[in-house]
MIGU-573199 format. One record per residue (C-alpha): residue in one letter; y, z, x. Coordinates in Angstrom, 3 decimals, decimal comma. Layout:
@res=A	py=Y	pz=Z	px=X $
...
END
This chain:
@res=M	py=1,261	pz=-99,011	px=-111,204 $
@res=D	py=-1,287	pz=-97,217	px=-109,071 $
@res=T	py=-4,758	pz=-97,690	px=-110,493 $
@res=P	py=-8,135	pz=-96,381	px=-109,391 $
@res=D	py=-9,782	pz=-98,667	px=-106,862 $
@res=S	py=-12,351	pz=-100,754	px=-108,725 $
@res=A	py=-15,031	pz=-100,281	px=-106,076 $
@res=S	py=-14,700	pz=-96,573	px=-105,319 $
@res=G	py=-13,281	pz=-95,361	px=-108,626 $
@res=T	py=-10,607	pz=-93,400	px=-106,777 $
@res=Y	py=-6,817	pz=-93,508	px=-106,569 $
@res=P	py=-4,963	pz=-94,435	px=-103,391 $
@res=A	py=-4,116	pz=-91,366	px=-101,296 $
@res=I	py=-1,208	pz=-89,303	px=-102,627 $
@res=S	py=0,538	pz=-86,156	px=-101,439 $
@res=L	py=3,405	pz=-83,865	px=-102,428 $
@res=S	py=5,593	pz=-81,642	px=-100,240 $
@res=V	py=8,169	pz=-79,275	px=-101,768 $
@res=E	py=10,528	pz=-77,494	px=-99,363 $
@res=G	py=13,210	pz=-74,900	px=-100,147 $
@res=L	py=13,561	pz=-76,071	px=-103,754 $
@res=A	py=16,230	pz=-74,478	px=-105,940 $
@res=C	py=17,035	pz=-75,030	px=-109,609 $
@res=I	py=20,198	pz=-74,175	px=-111,560 $
@res=R	py=20,353	pz=-74,698	px=-115,325 $
@res=G	py=23,241	pz=-73,785	px=-117,585 $
@res=G	py=25,025	pz=-72,231	px=-114,631 $
@res=R	py=22,106	pz=-69,857	px=-113,980 $
@res=A	py=19,949	pz=-69,827	px=-110,874 $
@res=V	py=16,417	pz=-70,251	px=-112,197 $
@res=F	py=14,613	pz=-70,125	px=-108,847 $
@res=G	py=15,294	pz=-70,841	px=-105,185 $
@res=G	py=13,597	pz=-71,223	px=-101,825 $
@res=L	py=10,391	pz=-72,576	px=-103,375 $
@res=S	py=7,950	pz=-74,374	px=-101,062 $
@res=F	py=4,416	pz=-75,663	px=-101,621 $
@res=A	py=2,303	pz=-78,766	px=-101,069 $
@res=G	py=-0,469	pz=-80,688	px=-102,788 $
@res=A	py=-2,570	pz=-83,815	px=-102,443 $
@res=G	py=-5,037	pz=-85,966	px=-104,316 $
@res=G	py=-7,991	pz=-83,934	px=-105,558 $
@res=D	py=-5,939	pz=-80,739	px=-105,886 $
@res=A	py=-5,107	pz=-78,649	px=-108,915 $
@res=I	py=-1,985	pz=-76,474	px=-108,790 $
@res=E	py=-1,234	pz=-73,820	px=-111,411 $
@res=L	py=2,392	pz=-72,716	px=-111,786 $
@res=H	py=2,395	pz=-69,092	px=-112,925 $
@res=G	py=5,190	pz=-66,819	px=-114,072 $
@res=P	py=6,753	pz=-65,263	px=-117,174 $
@res=N	py=9,052	pz=-67,046	px=-119,612 $
@res=G	py=12,248	pz=-67,790	px=-117,749 $
@res=A	py=10,585	pz=-68,151	px=-114,368 $
@res=G	py=11,292	pz=-71,894	px=-114,326 $
@res=K	py=7,799	pz=-73,365	px=-114,740 $
@res=S	py=8,960	pz=-76,064	px=-117,161 $
@res=S	py=12,054	pz=-76,747	px=-115,069 $
@res=L	py=9,872	pz=-77,194	px=-111,979 $
@res=L	py=7,698	pz=-79,741	px=-113,779 $
@res=R	py=10,829	pz=-81,641	px=-114,796 $
@res=L	py=12,081	pz=-81,616	px=-111,230 $
@res=L	py=8,745	pz=-83,001	px=-110,027 $
@res=A	py=8,907	pz=-85,688	px=-112,719 $
@res=G	py=12,420	pz=-86,698	px=-111,663 $
@res=L	py=13,925	pz=-85,624	px=-114,989 $
@res=L	py=16,129	pz=-83,014	px=-113,282 $
@res=H	py=17,846	pz=-82,946	px=-109,909 $
@res=P	py=17,328	pz=-79,973	px=-107,567 $
@res=A	py=20,265	pz=-77,748	px=-106,653 $
@res=A	py=18,833	pz=-77,552	px=-103,126 $
@res=G	py=15,699	pz=-78,466	px=-101,209 $
@res=T	py=13,498	pz=-81,532	px=-101,230 $
@res=I	py=10,605	pz=-83,046	px=-103,172 $
@res=A	py=8,724	pz=-85,602	px=-101,079 $
@res=W	py=5,945	pz=-87,760	px=-102,514 $
@res=T	py=3,754	pz=-90,174	px=-100,598 $
@res=A	py=1,555	pz=-92,833	px=-102,168 $
@res=G	py=-1,133	pz=-94,955	px=-100,612 $
@res=D	py=0,511	pz=-98,177	px=-101,783 $
@res=G	py=3,804	pz=-97,296	px=-100,082 $
@res=A	py=5,649	pz=-96,487	px=-103,319 $
@res=A	py=8,378	pz=-93,847	px=-103,153 $
@res=R	py=6,568	pz=-91,811	px=-105,801 $
@res=P	py=3,184	pz=-92,287	px=-107,470 $
@res=P	py=3,126	pz=-92,871	px=-111,240 $
@res=L	py=3,202	pz=-89,634	px=-113,242 $
@res=A	py=1,815	pz=-88,612	px=-116,625 $
@res=Y	py=3,914	pz=-85,819	px=-118,162 $
@res=C	py=2,466	pz=-83,769	px=-121,027 $
@res=G	py=5,151	pz=-81,458	px=-122,364 $
@res=H	py=4,878	pz=-78,237	px=-124,314 $
@res=R	py=5,631	pz=-79,945	px=-127,632 $
@res=D	py=2,964	pz=-82,227	px=-129,077 $
@res=P	py=4,201	pz=-85,817	px=-129,743 $
@res=V	py=2,107	pz=-86,245	px=-132,901 $
@res=K	py=3,309	pz=-88,449	px=-135,775 $
@res=A	py=2,363	pz=-87,057	px=-139,186 $
@res=W	py=1,928	pz=-90,486	px=-140,836 $
@res=L	py=-0,278	pz=-92,086	px=-138,170 $
@res=T	py=-4,012	pz=-91,532	px=-137,812 $
@res=V	py=-5,536	pz=-90,165	px=-134,621 $
@res=R	py=-6,841	pz=-93,670	px=-133,880 $
@res=E	py=-3,422	pz=-95,277	px=-134,379 $
@res=Q	py=-1,681	pz=-92,724	px=-132,167 $
@res=L	py=-4,183	pz=-93,099	px=-129,349 $
@res=A	py=-3,992	pz=-96,893	px=-129,646 $
@res=W	py=-0,204	pz=-96,699	px=-129,232 $
@res=W	py=-0,607	pz=-94,568	px=-126,088 $
@res=R	py=-3,305	pz=-96,917	px=-124,779 $
@res=D	py=-0,980	pz=-99,902	px=-125,078 $
@res=L	py=1,864	pz=-97,958	px=-123,436 $
@res=E	py=-0,122	pz=-96,392	px=-120,605 $
@res=G	py=-2,148	pz=-99,392	px=-119,548 $
@res=G	py=-5,697	pz=-99,289	px=-120,850 $
@res=G	py=-8,758	pz=-97,260	px=-121,628 $
@res=S	py=-10,874	pz=-96,677	px=-124,709 $
@res=V	py=-9,406	pz=-95,044	px=-127,801 $
@res=E	py=-12,845	pz=-93,810	px=-128,815 $
@res=G	py=-13,509	pz=-92,499	px=-125,308 $
@res=A	py=-10,186	pz=-90,636	px=-125,219 $
@res=A	py=-10,914	pz=-89,065	px=-128,607 $
@res=Q	py=-14,374	pz=-87,973	px=-127,483 $
@res=A	py=-12,926	pz=-86,501	px=-124,275 $
@res=M	py=-11,063	pz=-83,895	px=-126,346 $
@res=G	py=-13,582	pz=-83,569	px=-129,194 $
@res=L	py=-11,645	pz=-85,656	px=-131,714 $
@res=G	py=-14,295	pz=-88,302	px=-132,380 $
@res=P	py=-14,914	pz=-87,244	px=-136,015 $
@res=L	py=-11,152	pz=-87,191	px=-136,722 $
@res=L	py=-10,174	pz=-90,713	px=-135,688 $
@res=E	py=-9,162	pz=-91,719	px=-139,220 $
@res=V	py=-7,343	pz=-88,444	px=-140,042 $
@res=A	py=-3,534	pz=-88,500	px=-140,257 $
@res=G	py=-1,608	pz=-86,402	px=-137,756 $
@res=G	py=0,011	pz=-84,379	px=-140,528 $
@res=L	py=-3,400	pz=-83,038	px=-141,559 $
@res=L	py=-4,367	pz=-81,773	px=-138,110 $
@res=S	py=-4,342	pz=-78,098	px=-137,174 $
@res=A	py=-2,201	pz=-76,862	px=-134,270 $
@res=G	py=-5,235	pz=-76,895	px=-131,991 $
@res=Q	py=-6,184	pz=-80,422	px=-133,062 $
@res=R	py=-2,633	pz=-81,656	px=-132,461 $
@res=R	py=-2,769	pz=-80,197	px=-128,972 $
@res=R	py=-6,114	pz=-81,887	px=-128,337 $
@res=L	py=-4,584	pz=-85,194	px=-129,457 $
@res=A	py=-1,606	pz=-84,780	px=-127,111 $
@res=L	py=-3,977	pz=-84,110	px=-124,215 $
@res=A	py=-6,393	pz=-86,916	px=-125,136 $
@res=R	py=-3,805	pz=-89,480	px=-124,106 $
@res=L	py=-4,355	pz=-88,372	px=-120,492 $
@res=A	py=-7,698	pz=-90,156	px=-120,698 $
@res=L	py=-5,754	pz=-93,384	px=-121,315 $
@res=T	py=-3,285	pz=-93,161	px=-118,438 $
@res=E	py=-3,721	pz=-94,760	px=-115,042 $
@res=A	py=-1,253	pz=-92,346	px=-113,403 $
@res=P	py=-2,737	pz=-90,379	px=-110,476 $
@res=V	py=-0,436	pz=-87,370	px=-111,035 $
@res=W	py=-0,652	pz=-85,233	px=-114,185 $
@res=L	py=2,146	pz=-82,757	px=-114,971 $
@res=L	py=1,041	pz=-80,406	px=-117,764 $
@res=D	py=3,266	pz=-77,852	px=-119,509 $
@res=E	py=1,220	pz=-74,984	px=-121,018 $
@res=P	py=-1,692	pz=-77,350	px=-121,744 $
@res=T	py=-4,004	pz=-74,699	px=-123,253 $
@res=V	py=-1,517	pz=-73,445	px=-125,887 $
@res=S	py=-3,228	pz=-73,542	px=-129,334 $
@res=L	py=-6,572	pz=-74,568	px=-127,804 $
@res=D	py=-9,739	pz=-72,600	px=-128,525 $
@res=E	py=-12,244	pz=-72,053	px=-125,704 $
@res=D	py=-14,114	pz=-75,267	px=-126,548 $
@res=G	py=-10,873	pz=-77,238	px=-126,290 $
@res=A	py=-9,964	pz=-75,524	px=-123,017 $
@res=A	py=-13,399	pz=-76,369	px=-121,616 $
@res=L	py=-12,938	pz=-80,044	px=-122,536 $
@res=L	py=-9,557	pz=-80,018	px=-120,804 $
@res=R	py=-11,075	pz=-78,515	px=-117,654 $
@res=T	py=-13,727	pz=-81,241	px=-117,673 $
@res=M	py=-11,110	pz=-83,958	px=-118,037 $
@res=I	py=-9,004	pz=-82,502	px=-115,208 $
@res=G	py=-12,131	pz=-82,187	px=-113,057 $
@res=R	py=-12,908	pz=-85,874	px=-113,559 $
@res=H	py=-9,322	pz=-86,774	px=-112,682 $
@res=R	py=-9,487	pz=-84,714	px=-109,473 $
@res=S	py=-12,821	pz=-86,273	px=-108,496 $
@res=Q	py=-11,071	pz=-89,665	px=-108,506 $
@res=G	py=-8,372	pz=-88,389	px=-106,151 $
@res=G	py=-5,879	pz=-87,417	px=-108,841 $
@res=L	py=-3,505	pz=-84,441	px=-108,635 $
@res=A	py=-3,030	pz=-82,063	px=-111,592 $
@res=I	py=-0,112	pz=-79,611	px=-111,754 $
@res=A	py=-0,074	pz=-77,251	px=-114,743 $
@res=A	py=2,543	pz=-74,712	px=-115,820 $
@res=T	py=0,791	pz=-71,813	px=-117,525 $
@res=H	py=1,299	pz=-68,109	px=-118,202 $
@res=L	py=-2,481	pz=-67,554	px=-118,042 $
@res=P	py=-5,049	pz=-68,997	px=-115,595 $
@res=I	py=-6,712	pz=-72,156	px=-116,922 $
@res=G	py=-9,880	pz=-71,632	px=-114,910 $
@res=L	py=-9,719	pz=-74,753	px=-112,767 $
@res=P	py=-12,087	pz=-74,532	px=-109,779 $
@res=D	py=-10,299	pz=-74,008	px=-106,448 $
@res=A	py=-6,894	pz=-74,243	px=-108,113 $
@res=R	py=-3,938	pz=-73,319	px=-105,933 $
@res=T	py=-1,368	pz=-70,930	px=-107,409 $
@res=V	py=2,414	pz=-71,139	px=-107,145 $
@res=M	py=4,129	pz=-67,970	px=-108,388 $
@res=L	py=7,622	pz=-68,098	px=-109,912 $
@res=P	py=8,883	pz=-64,534	px=-110,519 $
@res=G	py=11,802	pz=-65,299	px=-112,863 $
@res=D	py=14,127	pz=-62,816	px=-114,525 $
@res=A	py=15,544	pz=-64,438	px=-117,658 $
@res=A	py=14,318	pz=-66,199	px=-120,782 $
@res=E	py=13,948	pz=-69,914	px=-120,336 $
@res=G	py=11,405	pz=-70,776	px=-123,037 $
@res=P	py=8,600	pz=-73,319	px=-122,709 $
@res=D	py=10,854	pz=-76,343	px=-122,382 $
@res=G	py=13,920	pz=-74,778	px=-120,830 $
@res=P	py=17,311	pz=-74,019	px=-122,344 $
END
């Protein structure tokens, strides 16, 4: 797995090139002819109404779907075909019977390291470490889902509507976390129907014309 260089605190160089990408789901053309590029240190916001294909595009980038046409080309500094990815979907993977600490510890062991307490603090969950997931509000569950990003070593973050259910304080914490990731040479790509407010973010517009829903049909 790509990890930040221990001396510089940065990831190996990464880049993304998307050319003429098309997506068909359920026999319906979701989008076509889509082209854009990104690299380490960038933030890209995918904008468009429900049905535009924002979630489908994230899944294509993650390798969970195959394009109907076009290419997705990744480069990684270590020569890998594709850099490791962290995918944060629209639905929050929170277990009602596990505490915040237990859930973050599980993600830490899966993702490769980091501090549970540090991840909780990153999204303002420090006082809730011993609270069960079933007792969290919608905003707190979203914060918990996003806090696991602080535990991943993946240089590419794919985020589906990351600010849903967050108040402004939570959104500010997310922007700080993404900013830190970018400063280490990471790439963040977020599907959102409203701007997140990331500095110097690049925008990819998907017009769309049918209802897809946050996680596709």
